N, C-alpha and C positions, 0 to 999 in steps of 0.2 A: 436033436433039433425038434422031431417030430413031438417028442414027449411035450419039450417048453412049450409049444406053439398048442398042443393038448390041453394042456392045463391051464394056459391064456384064457384059451376059446371058455374051457368052463368056467374060470372063475370072473371071465366077461357076463356070461349067461347067468350065473348067481347072482352077479351086482344086479344085472338087469333086472331078474325076478324079485330082488330082494326092492328095487325101487317099486317096480311095479305093486307089490303090496304097500307099501308107504303109501302111495298114491291114492290107491284104493280104499283105504280105512280112513283117509280125509277128504274124500272128494266128494262128499254130499256136504258139511259143514262149509268147506270152505265156498264151492259152487254157490250156496245158499248164501254166503256174507257177500260175494261179489256181484250174484243177480240185484241183493235185494240194495245194496253200494251204488251199485250204476243205476239204479232207477232214484236213488234221494240225489242220486249227483247232477240227472236231469232235472229234477224236480229245483235243484239248489239256482243251476246256472239261467232257467227260467226266470226264476225271482231274482235272480241278479239282474238280467236287462228289466226288469218291470220297477226296480229298488231303483235303478238309472236314471229310467226315465221319470218317474215318480221326482227325483232332484230336479230334473229340470222343469218340468213340466206337471207342477202339480196339481192342475187342473185336469189331467186326464185320470179318467174312472174316477172322480171329486167327489161323485156323489156313494162311494162304495167303500164303509170305513173300513171293511179287512184290506184292502187294498192302499193303503196309508203306507208313508213312506219309514213312519216311525214303526211299523208293524213290518212290513215287506224285508227289509235292511236285515233286522236280526233273526228273521225266519230264514232268509237266504244263508247267512253263517250259519247258522245253529242246522241247517238243513249240511251244507258242507261240510262241517265237523262232523257231527257226531251220525248223520246218515248215511253217508259218505266215509269221510275220513277213517275213522274209527272202526268201521267195520271193513271196510276195503284193507285197512293196516291189520285188524287181525287175521283174515281170508292169510295173507302172503307171510304174516307172523306162525301161524300154525302150519302149513308146508314146507317155510324154511326150515324151521326146530325140526318137522317131523323129517324132514332128509338129511339134514346136517347131522341129528343126534342117532340117526338108523335106527329110529322108534316106529315102530307104529302104533296109531289109536286106538287101542283094544276094548276101550271101553269108556262107558260117557258120554257116547256120541247124541241116546237122544236128549242128554241134558243138554248139550251144545245145540242142537233144533232150537229145544225150548227158552234157553236162554236168548237167543238169535230173535225167536218171535216179540219174546216179550220187550227187548231191546227197540224192537222194529214201532210193536205197541205203543213204547214209551214215546218213542221220536214223534212218534204221527200224533198222539194226543199232546205233547208236548208244544208241537208247531204249531198245531190248531189253535191252542190255548193265545199262544202269542198270536195269531192273527185275529182272535176274536176279542182281545182287549187284555190277557190276564197276563200279562209278560211280565216281569221280574224287574228288568232294567238294568237286571247286571251283565253286565255284555259275557258273552257266549255262557250265562246260567242264564238266559230269560225265561227260560219253561220251567212250570211251577215246581214247589221243593219238594212236591209227593214224589215229584219224576225219579228224581237222583236216586235215591236207592236202589230201586229196580234198575238202573243203567248199572250201577255199580256190582249190585249182587250179576248180573248178566256177563258183563267184563271178565270178574273173578271166573266164572264158571269157563271162560277161554282160557284165562291166565295159566289155571291152576293146572291141566295136563300138559303146559308145554314147559313149565319149569319141572314136572315131574320126569318130562321125555330129557330138557334138559343135564337133573341131575342122573339118571341111568346112562348117559350118552356116554362112551367110549372115544376117549379124545387123545388118539397118540402124537397127534400134532400140535399140542397144547391150545394156547389161545388161539379159538375161531372166533373171529371178532364178528362176523354176522350173528351169530346164536348169542353174543355177549352184548349187541346193540339188543337184540330180541328181550331177553332177558332184561333186559336196563328197563323198556319202557316197559316189562308186563309188571313190574314194581312200582314205577315211578309214577305213570297214569291216577292208580289209585291212591296214592301219598299226595299226590296234587289235587285228584277228583274229591276225596273225604276231608281233606284240612279246609279247602275252600268253601266246600258247600256247607261243614260244620260250622266254620267263620260267619260265612255271609246270613245261611239260614237261621241259625240255631242259637249265636252271640250276639244279643240285645246292645244297641247303643255303641258300635266302633266307630261311627260316623265316621271321619277323613279315612281312617285304619283301612276300613273297611272295600274302599275304592283301591289304595294300595294292594288290598289282598286282591282285588278281583283283578287288575293291573299282573298281578304277581300270576295268579291263575291263566292268564291266555299267554305271557310269555313260557309258563313251566309247560304249558300241554304243547307248545310249539318247538320247545326245545327239548323237552323231557317224552315226548310220544313221538309227534309227526315226526321230526328228527333222526331220532334212532333208528325207527321203523325204516327211512328210506336211506339212513347211509349203513342198514344193516344189508339192504335187498341189494342195493349197489355193491356191497362188498362181497356178493352171493353172484349173482351175476355178471357182473364184467368180469371175473376169473374164468367163470364156465363159459362164459361167449367166447374169448378171444383165446382161450385154450393156457392162458400161463396166469402163474401164483401170483399172491397179491406180494408187488413191490418190495414192502416193508412191513414185515410182521410190528419192529417198534416204533413208525410209525402210524402202523395202527393199533396199538395199544396205546399212545399218549394221545392220539385225538380222541378215542374213547374217555378217557380217564378225566382229561381237561373237559370234555363236555359234560360229565359225571358231575364234575366237583366244580362246574361255574354255573352249570344248568340254571340250578335252581336257586341263586342270586340276584336275577334280573327281574325285572318289574315295576319295583316301584320310581323308578327312575323314568318312567311316566308322566308322575304329577310331581316333576322338579319345580321347584318355587312354590310348590303349595303347603297347607295346613301337615306337612308331615316333620320326625326328626330329620335333620340334614342328612345324619347318617345314611338314614335309609334309600335317598334318593341315589347320593353317593356314591354306596357302597353298589345301587346298581349299574348306575351309568359305566363305573371302574369292568364290571365283570360283563358288560356288555360288548365293549372296546377288547376286553380281555377275549371275547367268544371268538375273536379272527384268528387267534392261534390255532384252536384247532379245526376251525374251518378253511383253514388255509393248507392245515396236516393233512386231512379228509382229500382237500383236491389236489394237493402233489402227489399223494397217493393214488390216488385215481387216475391221474396222467402217466403216472411211471409206468402203472400195469397195463393201459391202453397201447405204450409206446408201441410201433409197429405193426398195431393192430387197427387201426385208424379208419381203413378201408370200409370193416364191419360193420362200422356207423351204417355205410349206405345200404348195407343186405340186410341186416338182422332187427326188426321190429325192437325187440327186447332191448337190445344194447342202442339203437338210436335213443328211445325217449327214457331210457335208462342216462343216458351220456349227458339228455339235455336237462335231467332230473340234477345232476351231480354239478352242472354249471350255472344251475337255479340256485345252489346251494352257497357257493361263495357272495353271489350275489344279493341274497337273503340276509349273510353276515354284515357285509354296505351298508346295508339297508337300515340293520339294527343299529350298527354302530352311527350312524346320520342320526336318527330320530333319538339317540340317547347319549349322548354327551353335552357338553354344558354348553358349547359354543352352537350348533346347530339346531338339537334337541327343544329349545322354547319355541323357535320357530315352527316346527315341526309337530308338537305332540299329539296337537289338538287337531287336526287336519288330515285330509284327505292320503297323506303321507304313511300315517296307521294304518287305514285298511289299504293299503299298497303294501304293506311290512307283512299282513296278515295273508292278501292273497299269492303272494310269490311264495310265501313260506309252504300255505295249506295247498294250494293249486302246482304254482310253478316250480315248487322242488319235490315235497310228496306226493302229489299226485302223478305229474310224470315220471316218477320213479315206478310208481304201484300199476300205470298202466303198462311201464315195460314189463314187470315182475308178471301180470295177469297174461300179458301174450306170449309168455313163456309157460304159464305153471295150467293153463286152464287145455290146450291140447295134450298136455301128459294126465288128466286127468278125464276128459272125454272120450280120448280115442282117436278124437278126427283133429282134424288141421284149420285154421281160419280161411273163409272163404273166399274172400274178396282182398286182394292187396290196396286194390283203391280205394277200398272203406279206413283200410288201417293209415295209408298213405295221407288222405282226407284228416281223418282222426289226428294226426300228428303234427299237419300244417296249418289246420285250423287254429287246434290245441295251443302251438307256439304263437302265431299272430296274434290271435285272442292273447291269452294272457301275457305276454309281450305288451301290447298297447294298454292292458290293462294296469299294470304294472308302471308301464311308465307316466301315462296321463293321470295315476293320482300321485306319484311324485310331483309331475311338475304342477299339479293342480293342488298339490300341500306346499310348496313353493310359495305359488303364487297367494293362496289364501293366506298362509301364515304371512306376507309378507303385509299383505289387507291387516289383518286382526292388528298386527303389532307397529302400523303407520298412525302417525300423530293425527294426518288428517281425518280417519275413517272412524276416530271416538265415538261420533254421534250418528255414523249408518245405522240402518236397520240393517239384521244380520243378513235377511234373503238377501240383498242387494250383495255382500259375499259371495254369497252361496252363486250368483249369476254372474258377475266375474270369472269365475270355474268353467263356465256354460260348455264350450268348445269342449271341454277335457273329458267331461260327465258324457255329452252326445257321445264323444269317441269311445270312452268306457259301455254304453249300453249298445254299440254296434260290436263292439268286441264283446262282449255277453252273447251275442245273438250269433256272433259265431261259433262259438266255444258249444253254444247249445244245440246249435245244428249239427257237430261232430258228436258231442254227446249222446243225441237220439239217436245216431246210426251205430254208434257205437253199442249203448244197449241191444239195439235191435241184433249187432253180430253178434253178441255176446249168448243172447237168450237162441238164436240159430245153433250158436255152439253144445251149450247146455243141452238143449232139446236132441243134441245128436247128430244136428243135419249139418256138421261140418263138410269140407272134402275129405274123400278116403284118400289117403297117400300119405309114403311112409319118409317122405321128406317134408322138413319145415317151411312154412310160408314163410319166405322173403320177398324182399321188398325192390323186387328188380325183376324185368321181364322173362328171364327163364329162371323161375324162381324154382323149378323141381330139380336143380342141379346145388347141392347145396356147398358154397364154399367156405363153411363155420367148421372149426377144428375137430378133432375126432374126439366123441364125449359130450360134444356141446349140445347133441339131439336128447340125450339122456334124462 
């Protein structure tokens, strides 16, 4: 018995040393991405407040052309997508891939730093160009066309080591669902990004087809980058925190391949009834509705994995944020189906509901999952624990109330706006009147973004203190209850 116990202790010590070496190898690039991403997230939410204010009070700071709604809104979304979303996603992807593959980042670390710097320079110059009137007016691609090759090269610098880690990994358990989703995101984003930018910036005379390609790109980034990263993160951290294996590997594989097969076919339905060949929006509408299948499969698998462990949501910051993000996934799927089918889609397609879908996907589903991952990863990299339980709680609740309000008010405003646009008595009304009819919902949106901004300012401060090594010195994780020094988490959840 003593020999067996000694052998188990030796194996555990070796495993802890291996994880520590992996964390040390990726520490710099991951923290760089998280810190810069958190800065852009704060900037994006501030811009979201200003954009909402300008939508119902256009005379506010009306003498400043930089603060026009037509400039603030795309800058807000681009900062959210490229400044925060892609950077934070890459940080989580790199850490999970290194951990799951058991591979250290042994070379090329300086290349990752340079790529990260160039990514942030490109985003900064691109957003400034939008604010000063240089927008391309192509949704989510408003930055000048010289920006995208720099961003593509920077992304590939991060995707390459993750791909090689996956290729070298020893996989005795077979299908590793979290790494498959991350590997998919490494390939799908460059494909979507290159295709859309080449088509829209290098091929002249596309006309209405260009608008369809633009909508396909927005849907593609949401479904084939943000969704896989968030799902892969949830599939890693839910079993890790609960101490239970994934309930069904068959459901996990079904969800992955269904998303992989269907995700790239959506987008054209955004222009249903427009001057596109009928089969294009028809296929987009069909696949958007069929995506409810992988959404339901993933949600069911997550629920089955957490059975009997829901009490941990009250104590673990990672599980709380991840759990809420997982709940937003089916909500985003339902909203996508509503704006894509030929019954409700024509009413909602060019309204605030479209903005609500983007926000519930990028902030509600993706960002909440990434917050959960950051609250787990950063202490492993910095060697200290989060300083304040109150700040984590405030971040969670302000974000939850804020993003729920943004999504609900956007949907209700979209229904109101769509009804006005299609009402026969409104055909000769000024469009500004249609905007003013949704004023109460837009005011609520501005307040909600204000709440989210407040929470993100403190999240950035909290993260900066952690990166500076000024966190709490303790071997116990920071948990969301008063006696957080006594951890109720399963054995192995701290590693």
